[in-house]
N, C-alpha and C positions, 0 to 999 in steps of 0.2 A: 481393565483399569489402565487409566493414563499414565505415563513414565513421570518421574519427578523432574520438575524443570526448574528447582532450586538452584542448580548450579548455574543457570542461564542468567543473562544480564539484558533483559529486554527494556526498550523505552518506557512502556506502558501507553494505555489509551491517552491518560490525561497528558503527558508529554508530547507524544505524536500529535494531538490536537494543538497543543500549545504551541508547539514548534512551526508548524505548517498556518495557525492563525498569525504568526509572528512574521513569515517569511512571505506567505502567499496573500495573507488578508481576505480569504474568500467570503463569499455571501454568505455561502453554507458550506458545513464540513460535519461527517460521519466517520467515526472511527470504530474499529473492531478487532478483538485479540481473541484467535481461538486457545483452546487447551493445550498443554505441551502435547504432543506427539512423539514417535520416534522413527526413525529410518536406521536400518543396520547397526541397531545397538546405540544410536546417538541421537540424544534429545534434541528437539525443536520447539519454537514458537513462531507461528506467523502473525503480524500485526499488519493491518489496513487501514486506508481512509480514501474516502473521496469527498473529492472538494468541489464546488462549483463557483465559476467566477475566480476574482483576484485582480491585483492592482497590475501584474505583468503577464497573466495569463494568455496564452493564445489559443484561438478557435480550435476544436478538435478535442482529442483526448492525450494527456500528457502523463505517461507514465515514468514514476520515479522510483527506481529500486535501491534497496539497502540489504547488505549482509553482513550481520554484527556490527550494526550502526555506522558501517561504511559505505558511501555511494559505491553502486556498481555502474561504472560509465561504459565499460565494454559490451559489444554485442547488443545494444540494446534494439530490441525488436525481435530478437531472437528468442526469448524467454516465454515461460507459459504465462506471467502476469501480461505480457503486453497481448499476447495472442488471445488471451480471455478476454481482456479489457476493449480489444477493437472489433470482435468476432463473435463471443460467446453471450455477453452480455445483451439482452434487449431492452436498450435505454429507453426506447419509446413506452416502455410500460411504466416508467417513471416519469413520462412527459418531458423528457430529455431529448434534443436533438444532438448526437452525437457529432454531427459534422459541422453545426454551428455553434453550439455551448461552447464554453470554457471548462472543460472537464479536467480534473487531476486526481490520479491514483497514486496511491503510493503504497508500497508492499515491504514490508520489513520482515525477513527472515533471521532469528537467531539460534545458532547452532554452537555445538560444541566440536564442529569439524567443518 
């Protein structure tokens, strides 16, 4: 059974999509939210989005990370989200060139700790 995520305040797929549409203006966007999980007794929710294109997007993969709605600016590239986006996802399966296309990956983790 999944833990209760009622004590958490995630953005929600709608707001995540709306925010990315407003700031990035991508050609296409997909969002997802997992059911609540728990680690060491603390509930958490992971929300994610992938976008293609955008007004100021650069070539390649850009990963933006959030923890409890706050952007994580430190140690960019040293986290699991960046490593997965850069080396574990087979972008060619989706007919995406991860070196030339402008890909945005947004990951938000909401937790009590």
